MARLUM-410752 format. One line per field, with one value per residue: x, y, z of N, C-alpha, C in turn; residue number from 1; residue in three letters. Coordinates in steps of 0.1 Angstrom, whole numbers, always signed. Layout:
N
n_px = [X:...] $
n_py = [Y:...] $
n_pz = [Z:...] $
ca_px = [X:...] $
ca_py = [Y:...] $
ca_pz = [Z:...] $
c_px = [X:...] $
c_py = [Y:...] $
c_pz = [Z:...] $
mido = [NUM:...] $
seza = [ALA:...] $
END
This chain:
318
n_px = [+259:+227:+209:+177:+159:+132:+122:+100:+66:+49:+24:+12:-11:-33:-30:-37:-65:-74:-72:-93:-110:-104:-116:-125:-135:-121:-124:-127:-116:-137:-123:-105:-115:-117:-92:-83:-92:-84:-58:-56:-63:-40:-24:-33:-22:+4:+18:+35:+49:+30:+7:+15:+15:-12:-20:-5:-22:-44:-36:-33:-60:-68:-55:-56:-63:-58:-59:-53:-26:-17:-25:-8:+16:+15:+17:+41:+57:+51:+63:+89:+93:+93:+115:+136:+132:+141:+165:+176:+186:+193:+171:+151:+156:+152:+124:+114:+120:+102:+80:+78:+79:+54:+35:+44:+34:+7:+4:+9:-14:-34:-30:-39:-48:-42:-34:-16:+7:+12:+14:+35:+54:+57:+68:+94:+102:+106:+124:+146:+149:+149:+148:+133:+108:+99:+95:+75:+55:+50:+35:+12:+3:-3:-23:-43:-48:-58:-48:-41:-22:-4:+8:+20:+38:+55:+65:+79:+101:+113:+125:+144:+160:+169:+158:+144:+127:+109:+96:+85:+65:+48:+41:+27:+6:-5:-16:-32:-53:-56:-57:-54:-34:-6:+20:+26:+30:+53:+72:+74:+81:+107:+119:+117:+135:+159:+161:+167:+146:+134:+114:+91:+92:+93:+64:+50:+56:+42:+17:+15:+18:-6:-23:-15:-5:+12:+32:+62:+85:+80:+81:+110:+121:+110:+123:+150:+150:+143:+168:+184:+177:+187:+174:+174:+160:+134:+139:+151:+127:+111:+127:+126:+100:+97:+112:+98:+80:+94:+117:+141:+155:+183:+198:+181:+186:+214:+209:+194:+215:+234:+220:+215:+244:+250:+230:+239:+265:+257:+244:+262:+279:+299:+337:+359:+384:+419:+441:+465:+499:+516:+537:+571:+597:+623:+637:+654:+667:+669:+684:+708:+716:+720:+740:+760:+762:+772:+796:+809:+810:+827:+850:+855:+861:+884:+902:+903:+914:+938:+975:+973:+986:+997:+981:+996:+1001:+996:+1007:+1039:+1070:+1080] $
n_py = [-1187:-1183:-1154:-1151:-1129:-1121:-1109:-1082:-1095:-1102:-1084:-1077:-1083:-1075:-1049:-1046:-1054:-1034:-1014:-996:-969:-935:-910:-888:-897:-910:-909:-941:-961:-985:-1008:-1011:-1022:-1048:-1057:-1051:-1072:-1095:-1091:-1099:-1123:-1135:-1124:-1141:-1165:-1163:-1151:-1128:-1112:-1116:-1105:-1077:-1069:-1067:-1051:-1027:-1022:-1017:-992:-977:-978:-960:-936:-914:-924:-926:-952:-971:-970:-977:-1003:-1014:-1007:-1024:-1049:-1048:-1047:-1071:-1087:-1079:-1089:-1118:-1119:-1112:-1136:-1156:-1150:-1129:-1102:-1081:-1078:-1075:-1051:-1033:-1039:-1029:-1002:-995:-1000:-980:-958:-959:-956:-931:-918:-923:-906:-882:-878:-879:-863:-858:-883:-907:-934:-937:-927:-945:-969:-966:-961:-988:-1001:-989:-994:-1023:-1022:-1012:-985:-966:-942:-927:-939:-936:-909:-911:-926:-910:-890:-901:-909:-884:-878:-897:-905:-925:-949:-983:-996:-979:-970:-993:-996:-974:-981:-1003:-987:-975:-997:-1004:-981:-986:-974:-983:-980:-961:-977:-997:-983:-976:-999:-1010:-990:-996:-1022:-1018:-1008:-1028:-1057:-1081:-1084:-1103:-1095:-1072:-1081:-1097:-1079:-1061:-1077:-1082:-1055:-1051:-1071:-1062:-1039:-1052:-1060:-1087:-1102:-1088:-1095:-1123:-1125:-1113:-1135:-1154:-1146:-1149:-1178:-1188:-1179:-1192:-1222:-1238:-1222:-1221:-1203:-1186:-1202:-1208:-1182:-1174:-1192:-1187:-1161:-1170:-1183:-1161:-1150:-1170:-1190:-1220:-1243:-1239:-1226:-1249:-1266:-1252:-1253:-1278:-1283:-1268:-1282:-1306:-1297:-1285:-1306:-1307:-1282:-1267:-1245:-1245:-1266:-1264:-1241:-1255:-1274:-1259:-1245:-1268:-1276:-1254:-1255:-1279:-1271:-1253:-1271:-1288:-1304:-1286:-1285:-1306:-1294:-1297:-1311:-1291:-1298:-1301:-1280:-1288:-1286:-1294:-1289:-1293:-1270:-1256:-1275:-1272:-1245:-1247:-1265:-1251:-1228:-1240:-1251:-1225:-1215:-1234:-1228:-1202:-1206:-1220:-1205:-1187:-1200:-1209:-1209:-1198:-1195:-1221:-1224:-1216:-1232:-1222:-1237:-1246:-1262:-1287] $
n_pz = [-872:-892:-890:-883:-899:-915:-948:-955:-953:-985:-997:-1019:-1033:-1017:-1021:-1047:-1047:-1031:-1048:-1060:-1077:-1070:-1049:-1067:-1094:-1124:-1159:-1175:-1201:-1223:-1224:-1202:-1175:-1183:-1192:-1167:-1150:-1164:-1159:-1131:-1129:-1139:-1118:-1098:-1105:-1103:-1126:-1135:-1152:-1176:-1165:-1159:-1188:-1193:-1174:-1185:-1207:-1195:-1183:-1208:-1215:-1198:-1190:-1173:-1148:-1115:-1102:-1121:-1124:-1099:-1099:-1117:-1106:-1082:-1093:-1105:-1081:-1070:-1089:-1085:-1058:-1065:-1081:-1062:-1045:-1062:-1064:-1080:-1080:-1095:-1114:-1097:-1083:-1109:-1111:-1087:-1090:-1112:-1100:-1081:-1098:-1109:-1087:-1079:-1101:-1096:-1072:-1084:-1100:-1079:-1055:-1029:-1019:-996:-1002:-1023:-1014:-992:-1007:-1021:-999:-989:-1007:-1010:-985:-991:-1009:-994:-991:-969:-956:-977:-975:-950:-950:-970:-957:-934:-947:-956:-932:-924:-940:-936:-906:-890:-906:-903:-918:-930:-906:-900:-922:-916:-895:-903:-919:-896:-886:-902:-903:-877:-854:-830:-809:-817:-838:-822:-811:-833:-844:-821:-821:-846:-841:-825:-839:-860:-849:-858:-876:-884:-889:-875:-849:-852:-861:-843:-822:-831:-832:-802:-794:-803:-786:-762:-748:-740:-727:-736:-762:-763:-752:-777:-796:-785:-788:-817:-820:-806:-825:-844:-842:-854:-865:-875:-878:-859:-837:-838:-836:-810:-794:-799:-785:-758:-755:-753:-729:-715:-708:-712:-714:-722:-743:-759:-760:-777:-802:-807:-810:-837:-854:-855:-873:-895:-904:-918:-913:-910:-897:-874:-862:-855:-837:-817:-808:-798:-777:-760:-754:-739:-717:-707:-697:-679:-661:-651:-625:-601:-610:-592:-571:-577:-553:-536:-535:-502:-487:-484:-460:-466:-496:-524:-535:-511:-496:-508:-505:-478:-475:-489:-470:-448:-460:-462:-437:-426:-437:-431:-404:-404:-415:-395:-375:-382:-375:-351:-319:-293:-261:-232:-199:-167:-147:-131:-139:-116] $
ca_px = [+243:+222:+200:+163:+151:+127:+119:+85:+56:+44:+9:+8:-24:-42:-29:-45:-80:-77:-70:-105:-109:-102:-128:-128:-136:-116:-130:-121:-120:-144:-115:-98:-117:-116:-76:-78:-97:-75:-45:-58:-61:-25:-15:-32:-13:+19:+25:+36:+50:+16:-2:+19:+11:-25:-20:-2:-34:-54:-32:-34:-72:-73:-42:-59:-71:-46:-60:-46:-10:-17:-24:+6:+27:+15:+22:+56:+63:+50:+73:+102:+95:+96:+130:+143:+132:+149:+182:+179:+187:+193:+158:+144:+158:+145:+109:+108:+120:+92:+65:+80:+73:+39:+32:+48:+23:-6:+3:+8:-28:-44:-19:-43:-50:-32:-30:-3:+21:+14:+18:+52:+62:+55:+77:+106:+108:+112:+138:+155:+151:+141:+144:+122:+98:+96:+88:+60:+46:+45:+27:+1:-4:-8:-35:-54:-42:-60:-47:-31:-12:+6:+16:+30:+50:+64:+73:+92:+111:+120:+132:+155:+167:+174:+151:+138:+116:+98:+92:+77:+52:+43:+35:+17:-6:-12:-21:-46:-62:-58:-52:-53:-21:+6:+34:+29:+34:+63:+81:+73:+91:+120:+123:+122:+146:+169:+161:+169:+133:+130:+102:+80:+95:+84:+50:+45:+58:+33:+4:+15:+17:-18:-32:-11:+6:+21:+40:+76:+92:+76:+87:+123:+123:+107:+135:+163:+147:+142:+182:+190:+172:+194:+163:+178:+150:+123:+144:+151:+115:+106:+135:+121:+88:+99:+119:+87:+72:+104:+130:+154:+162:+198:+197:+173:+194:+224:+206:+190:+226:+242:+213:+217:+255:+249:+223:+247:+275:+249:+238:+274:+284:+315:+347:+367:+397:+432:+446:+480:+509:+521:+551:+581:+610:+635:+636:+667:+671:+672:+696:+720:+719:+724:+754:+768:+764:+782:+811:+816:+815:+840:+864:+859:+867:+896:+909:+906:+922:+952:+985:+971:+997:+988:+979:+1006:+994:+1002:+1015:+1053:+1075:+1087] $
ca_py = [-1191:-1172:-1145:-1151:-1117:-1123:-1097:-1079:-1103:-1098:-1080:-1068:-1086:-1067:-1035:-1047:-1055:-1018:-1004:-989:-956:-928:-901:-883:-908:-907:-918:-953:-965:-997:-1021:-1010:-1030:-1059:-1057:-1054:-1084:-1105:-1092:-1102:-1138:-1137:-1125:-1154:-1176:-1155:-1150:-1116:-1105:-1114:-1094:-1065:-1064:-1065:-1038:-1019:-1022:-1007:-979:-972:-974:-950:-928:-904:-928:-931:-965:-978:-970:-984:-1017:-1018:-1007:-1034:-1061:-1047:-1052:-1088:-1093:-1077:-1098:-1130:-1121:-1115:-1150:-1163:-1146:-1121:-1088:-1071:-1078:-1073:-1037:-1026:-1038:-1018:-990:-995:-997:-967:-947:-960:-950:-917:-911:-922:-895:-870:-878:-878:-859:-858:-895:-912:-947:-937:-926:-958:-979:-963:-965:-1001:-1006:-984:-1006:-1036:-1020:-1006:-970:-964:-927:-923:-948:-928:-896:-913:-931:-897:-883:-910:-907:-870:-877:-907:-907:-938:-960:-991:-1000:-968:-969:-1004:-993:-965:-992:-1011:-979:-972:-1007:-1003:-972:-990:-966:-993:-975:-955:-991:-1003:-975:-975:-1013:-1010:-984:-1004:-1033:-1012:-1006:-1039:-1067:-1094:-1084:-1110:-1088:-1062:-1089:-1104:-1070:-1055:-1086:-1078:-1043:-1052:-1079:-1051:-1029:-1060:-1060:-1100:-1108:-1084:-1102:-1137:-1122:-1114:-1146:-1162:-1143:-1154:-1191:-1189:-1176:-1204:-1231:-1244:-1211:-1226:-1193:-1178:-1211:-1205:-1168:-1175:-1200:-1177:-1151:-1177:-1184:-1148:-1150:-1181:-1201:-1230:-1254:-1234:-1227:-1263:-1270:-1245:-1257:-1292:-1280:-1263:-1292:-1315:-1288:-1285:-1313:-1305:-1269:-1268:-1237:-1248:-1278:-1257:-1234:-1264:-1280:-1248:-1243:-1280:-1274:-1243:-1263:-1291:-1266:-1249:-1281:-1297:-1302:-1279:-1293:-1310:-1288:-1306:-1306:-1288:-1306:-1294:-1272:-1294:-1277:-1297:-1289:-1295:-1257:-1251:-1282:-1269:-1234:-1252:-1269:-1238:-1221:-1249:-1249:-1212:-1216:-1241:-1222:-1191:-1212:-1226:-1195:-1179:-1208:-1212:-1202:-1195:-1203:-1230:-1219:-1222:-1235:-1216:-1243:-1246:-1277:-1291] $
ca_pz = [-876:-897:-882:-889:-898:-929:-956:-953:-961:-996:-996:-1031:-1039:-1010:-1028:-1059:-1040:-1025:-1058:-1065:-1083:-1057:-1046:-1078:-1105:-1138:-1169:-1178:-1214:-1221:-1222:-1190:-1166:-1188:-1189:-1151:-1148:-1170:-1153:-1116:-1131:-1141:-1106:-1088:-1108:-1101:-1138:-1131:-1167:-1184:-1155:-1163:-1200:-1191:-1168:-1195:-1216:-1186:-1184:-1220:-1218:-1186:-1185:-1161:-1137:-1107:-1099:-1132:-1119:-1087:-1102:-1125:-1097:-1073:-1100:-1106:-1070:-1069:-1096:-1077:-1048:-1070:-1084:-1050:-1040:-1071:-1060:-1092:-1073:-1106:-1117:-1085:-1083:-1118:-1109:-1077:-1096:-1121:-1091:-1074:-1108:-1109:-1074:-1079:-1111:-1087:-1063:-1092:-1102:-1067:-1044:-1016:-1015:-989:-1010:-1033:-1007:-986:-1015:-1023:-987:-987:-1019:-1007:-977:-996:-1016:-984:-992:-957:-954:-984:-972:-938:-955:-976:-945:-925:-955:-956:-919:-922:-950:-932:-894:-885:-913:-896:-927:-930:-896:-900:-931:-912:-884:-910:-920:-885:-881:-914:-897:-863:-844:-824:-800:-825:-843:-812:-809:-845:-844:-811:-826:-859:-837:-817:-848:-866:-839:-866:-887:-876:-893:-865:-837:-855:-862:-826:-813:-835:-825:-788:-792:-805:-775:-753:-741:-744:-723:-745:-775:-760:-756:-790:-802:-780:-795:-831:-818:-803:-835:-854:-833:-864:-869:-871:-878:-845:-826:-837:-831:-796:-790:-798:-772:-746:-751:-750:-715:-706:-704:-725:-713:-730:-761:-766:-764:-790:-813:-811:-818:-848:-861:-860:-885:-905:-899:-922:-912:-906:-887:-863:-856:-850:-826:-805:-802:-790:-764:-754:-749:-730:-706:-702:-691:-668:-650:-649:-612:-601:-608:-579:-572:-576:-540:-537:-525:-489:-490:-475:-455:-474:-509:-531:-534:-496:-490:-515:-498:-466:-478:-491:-458:-440:-462:-460:-422:-423:-444:-422:-392:-407:-416:-383:-364:-387:-371:-336:-308:-284:-248:-220:-188:-154:-137:-131:-139:-105] $
c_px = [+238:+212:+184:+158:+145:+123:+103:+75:+52:+29:+4:-6:-35:-40:-39:-62:-85:-76:-82:-104:-110:-114:-133:-125:-130:-124:-121:-126:-128:-137:-108:-102:-116:-100:-73:-81:-87:-61:-45:-58:-47:-18:-20:-25:+3:+27:+26:+41:+38:+6:+3:+16:-5:-26:-15:-15:-43:-50:-34:-50:-76:-62:-43:-63:-57:-46:-52:-30:-8:-17:-14:+15:+27:+20:+38:+64:+62:+62:+89:+105:+99:+108:+138:+143:+139:+165:+186:+177:+187:+175:+149:+142:+151:+131:+105:+111:+108:+79:+67:+75:+60:+33:+33:+36:+11:-6:+2:-7:-38:-35:-25:-50:-37:-25:-19:+7:+22:+18:+33:+58:+64:+67:+89:+110:+113:+123:+148:+159:+144:+138:+133:+108:+91:+88:+74:+51:+41:+33:+14:-8:-10:-22:-48:-47:-46:-57:-35:-20:+1:+15:+25:+41:+60:+72:+85:+102:+119:+129:+145:+165:+174:+168:+140:+126:+104:+90:+81:+63:+44:+34:+23:+4:-12:-20:-33:-57:-67:-50:-48:-42:-10:+19:+36:+35:+48:+77:+83:+84:+106:+126:+128:+133:+160:+171:+165:+157:+128:+119:+89:+82:+88:+68:+43:+45:+46:+20:+4:+12:+2:-28:-28:+0:+17:+31:+55:+85:+91:+83:+102:+127:+122:+121:+147:+161:+149:+161:+189:+188:+179:+185:+164:+168:+140:+129:+146:+138:+109:+112:+129:+108:+87:+104:+108:+79:+83:+116:+141:+159:+176:+200:+193:+181:+207:+221:+204:+205:+236:+233:+213:+230:+255:+243:+230:+258:+269:+247:+250:+277:+297:+325:+356:+381:+408:+440:+462:+489:+514:+535:+562:+593:+622:+633:+650:+674:+678:+683:+708:+726:+725:+739:+767:+773:+775:+795:+818:+820:+826:+850:+866:+867:+881:+906:+913:+915:+936:+961:+982:+979:+990:+989:+987:+999:+1002:+1010:+1030:+1059:+1083:+1098] $
c_py = [-1180:-1165:-1146:-1138:-1117:-1109:-1095:-1088:-1096:-1094:-1073:-1072:-1079:-1052:-1035:-1048:-1042:-1009:-1000:-976:-948:-920:-895:-893:-902:-918:-929:-956:-981:-1009:-1021:-1018:-1044:-1065:-1061:-1067:-1094:-1105:-1098:-1118:-1142:-1135:-1136:-1164:-1173:-1154:-1134:-1106:-1105:-1103:-1080:-1059:-1062:-1052:-1024:-1013:-1012:-994:-968:-967:-964:-944:-919:-909:-932:-946:-975:-981:-977:-998:-1022:-1021:-1018:-1046:-1059:-1050:-1065:-1093:-1092:-1088:-1114:-1129:-1122:-1131:-1159:-1161:-1137:-1107:-1079:-1067:-1073:-1057:-1030:-1027:-1030:-1005:-987:-992:-984:-957:-948:-955:-938:-910:-912:-910:-882:-865:-876:-875:-859:-872:-902:-927:-947:-937:-939:-967:-978:-964:-979:-1007:-1002:-993:-1016:-1033:-1013:-993:-964:-948:-922:-929:-940:-915:-899:-917:-919:-890:-889:-911:-894:-868:-884:-911:-918:-950:-970:-996:-990:-968:-983:-1001:-985:-972:-999:-1000:-975:-984:-1008:-992:-974:-981:-975:-990:-969:-968:-995:-997:-975:-989:-1015:-1002:-990:-1018:-1028:-1012:-1019:-1051:-1081:-1096:-1092:-1103:-1079:-1070:-1092:-1092:-1060:-1064:-1084:-1067:-1045:-1061:-1069:-1042:-1039:-1064:-1075:-1105:-1101:-1093:-1117:-1136:-1121:-1126:-1156:-1160:-1148:-1170:-1195:-1188:-1187:-1213:-1237:-1233:-1214:-1215:-1188:-1187:-1209:-1193:-1167:-1183:-1194:-1166:-1158:-1179:-1172:-1144:-1160:-1189:-1211:-1243:-1251:-1232:-1240:-1269:-1264:-1249:-1273:-1291:-1278:-1273:-1305:-1310:-1289:-1293:-1311:-1290:-1270:-1259:-1237:-1257:-1270:-1249:-1243:-1271:-1271:-1247:-1256:-1281:-1265:-1248:-1271:-1284:-1259:-1258:-1289:-1293:-1295:-1289:-1296:-1302:-1297:-1301:-1300:-1293:-1296:-1288:-1281:-1282:-1281:-1299:-1289:-1280:-1253:-1261:-1277:-1255:-1238:-1256:-1258:-1231:-1228:-1249:-1237:-1210:-1222:-1236:-1211:-1196:-1216:-1216:-1187:-1186:-1212:-1204:-1197:-1201:-1211:-1221:-1224:-1221:-1225:-1224:-1247:-1261:-1277:-1300] $
c_pz = [-881:-886:-889:-888:-911:-934:-952:-959:-974:-996:-1008:-1037:-1029:-1015:-1041:-1056:-1037:-1038:-1066:-1068:-1069:-1058:-1057:-1089:-1116:-1147:-1172:-1192:-1211:-1219:-1209:-1179:-1171:-1187:-1173:-1147:-1152:-1162:-1138:-1118:-1131:-1128:-1097:-1092:-1108:-1115:-1138:-1145:-1176:-1176:-1159:-1175:-1202:-1185:-1178:-1204:-1208:-1185:-1195:-1222:-1209:-1182:-1175:-1149:-1126:-1102:-1107:-1128:-1108:-1088:-1108:-1114:-1089:-1079:-1101:-1092:-1065:-1075:-1090:-1066:-1052:-1075:-1073:-1046:-1049:-1070:-1073:-1085:-1084:-1113:-1107:-1084:-1095:-1116:-1097:-1082:-1104:-1112:-1085:-1084:-1110:-1098:-1075:-1091:-1103:-1079:-1071:-1094:-1090:-1056:-1030:-1010:-1008:-996:-1018:-1024:-997:-994:-1019:-1010:-987:-1000:-1016:-994:-981:-1004:-1009:-985:-980:-953:-964:-978:-957:-941:-964:-964:-938:-934:-955:-945:-918:-930:-943:-918:-889:-895:-907:-906:-930:-917:-893:-910:-925:-900:-892:-914:-909:-883:-891:-911:-882:-853:-838:-815:-809:-834:-836:-811:-820:-846:-832:-815:-837:-852:-829:-827:-859:-858:-848:-877:-879:-879:-882:-852:-839:-856:-849:-821:-817:-829:-809:-785:-793:-794:-761:-743:-745:-740:-729:-757:-772:-760:-770:-798:-797:-786:-808:-829:-812:-814:-846:-847:-842:-871:-868:-869:-865:-834:-826:-832:-816:-789:-789:-791:-761:-745:-748:-735:-708:-703:-715:-726:-722:-745:-766:-769:-777:-803:-818:-818:-832:-858:-864:-872:-897:-902:-905:-922:-904:-894:-875:-854:-850:-836:-814:-802:-794:-779:-756:-747:-738:-717:-699:-692:-679:-656:-646:-633:-612:-603:-595:-579:-569:-563:-544:-529:-515:-493:-481:-473:-462:-489:-515:-530:-520:-490:-496:-509:-485:-465:-479:-480:-451:-443:-460:-446:-420:-428:-435:-409:-392:-409:-403:-370:-370:-382:-357:-325:-297:-268:-238:-209:-177:-145:-139:-133:-125:-107] $
mido = [1:2:3:4:5:6:7:8:9:10:11:12:13:14:15:16:17:18:19:20:21:22:23:24:25:26:27:28:29:30:31:32:33:34:35:36:37:38:39:40:41:42:43:44:45:46:47:48:49:50:51:52:53:54:55:56:57:58:59:60:61:62:63:64:65:66:67:68:69:70:71:72:73:74:75:76:77:78:79:80:81:82:83:84:85:86:87:88:89:90:91:92:93:94:95:96:97:98:99:100:101:102:103:104:105:106:107:108:109:110:111:112:113:114:115:116:117:118:119:120:121:122:123:124:125:126:127:128:129:130:131:132:133:134:135:136:137:138:139:140:141:142:143:144:145:146:147:148:149:150:151:152:153:154:155:156:157:158:159:160:161:162:163:164:165:166:167:168:169:170:171:172:173:174:175:176:177:178:179:180:181:182:183:184:185:186:187:188:189:190:191:192:193:194:195:196:197:198:199:200:201:202:203:204:205:206:207:208:209:210:211:212:213:214:215:216:217:218:219:220:221:222:223:224:225:226:227:228:229:230:231:232:233:234:235:236:237:238:239:240:241:242:243:244:245:246:247:248:249:250:251:252:253:254:255:256:257:258:259:260:261:262:263:264:265:266:267:268:269:270:271:272:273:274:275:276:277:278:279:280:281:282:283:284:285:286:287:288:289:290:291:292:293:294:295:296:297:298:299:300:301:302:303:304:305:306:307:308:309:310:311:312:313:314:315:316:317:318] $
seza = [UNK:UNK:UNK:UNK:UNK:UNK:UNK:UNK:UNK:UNK:UNK:UNK:UNK:UNK:UNK:UNK:UNK:UNK:UNK:UNK:UNK:UNK:UNK:UNK:UNK:UNK:UNK:UNK:UNK:UNK:UNK:UNK:UNK:UNK:UNK:UNK:UNK:UNK:UNK:UNK:UNK:UNK:UNK:UNK:UNK:UNK:UNK:UNK:UNK:UNK:UNK:UNK:UNK:UNK:UNK:UNK:UNK:UNK:UNK:UNK:UNK:UNK:UNK:UNK:UNK:UNK:UNK:UNK:UNK:UNK:UNK:UNK:UNK:UNK:UNK:UNK:UNK:UNK:UNK:UNK:UNK:UNK:UNK:UNK:UNK:UNK:UNK:UNK:UNK:UNK:UNK:UNK:UNK:UNK:UNK:UNK:UNK:UNK:UNK:UNK:UNK:UNK:UNK:UNK:UNK:UNK:UNK:UNK:UNK:UNK:UNK:UNK:UNK:UNK:UNK:UNK:UNK:UNK:UNK:UNK:UNK:UNK:UNK:UNK:UNK:UNK:UNK:UNK:UNK:UNK:UNK:UNK:UNK:UNK:UNK:UNK:UNK:UNK:UNK:UNK:UNK:UNK:UNK:UNK:UNK:UNK:UNK:UNK:UNK:UNK:UNK:UNK:UNK:UNK:UNK:UNK:UNK:UNK:UNK:UNK:UNK:UNK:UNK:UNK:UNK:UNK:UNK:UNK:UNK:UNK:UNK:UNK:UNK:UNK:UNK:UNK:UNK:UNK:UNK:UNK:UNK:UNK:UNK:UNK:UNK:UNK:UNK:UNK:UNK:UNK:UNK:UNK:UNK:UNK:UNK:UNK:UNK:UNK:UNK:UNK:UNK:UNK:UNK:UNK:UNK:UNK:UNK:UNK:UNK:UNK:UNK:UNK:UNK:UNK:UNK:UNK:UNK:UNK:UNK:UNK:UNK:UNK:UNK:UNK:UNK:UNK:UNK:UNK:UNK:UNK:UNK:UNK:UNK:UNK:UNK:UNK:UNK:UNK:UNK:UNK:UNK:UNK:UNK:UNK:UNK:UNK:UNK:UNK:UNK:UNK:UNK:UNK:UNK:UNK:UNK:UNK:UNK:UNK:UNK:UNK:UNK:UNK:UNK:UNK:UNK:UNK:UNK:UNK:UNK:UNK:UNK:UNK:UNK:UNK:UNK:UNK:UNK:UNK:UNK:UNK:UNK:UNK:UNK:UNK:UNK:UNK:UNK:UNK:UNK:UNK:UNK:UNK:UNK:UNK:UNK:UNK:UNK:UNK:UNK:UNK:UNK:UNK:UNK:UNK:UNK:UNK:UNK:UNK:UNK:UNK:UNK:UNK:UNK:UNK:UNK:UNK:UNK:UNK] $
END
């Protein structure tokens, strides 16, 4: 069965919304804002190539503005995610590299602004460059300790590095600052599952389902967690609820069938033991040995008595 461990949800559009000029405003050409506006329209339509062309023009009009590179880097990241979904790993890798280059330029122009480090960390997480993502997230948190997004992206890096306890701590801190971000609950649950802390994972999936009862992914993940707890009844109930939302999910069907089989085996009455036949004193082997012994005794007796003189009585013939 495939493991449900989804990629980090794309929030490149949030990056674009946040891509406002940094504290030290840079001079922008008259056309820069217009190209940015057109690019955002292409982003809304998921036309990433066209958006990148407009962001290229924004960069040309404002080459010293870090926000322009952040805009284009965010578009490259969205294009990389689209290529990943389409199964084009080569194109995805190239676009992630372009995004990282743009965020690096943003950092070069504004090294004291946490935004560039945070954006680059997010991109490195998606590109599975977890050591680099961890370093950038640490720098972003150093510059802006209360930033929930940077804590979350560091948590992603810790997950990529299988440092589950540190990931739980970061997602918990991020939740405290932003309790409405569903990714924090989902990823904290995943980290707790890897720590075998299944009740905590069930609780996080429950929070997600309180926020959105139609969250099919959370239902399946909670069902799998119940199955790990050997609570097959609850696992089956979650799988059934998920299949009502997404009936054709073969993976969920397999999971439910497994849970049903385990539940049936758990509830099956104990097998009646097959009675063992009693041991008889007369077995063919014993009879054979008895015959052999009798024959040997007879032979010995015959040998002993052969040639023995007859006994003479003491009475005289009168």
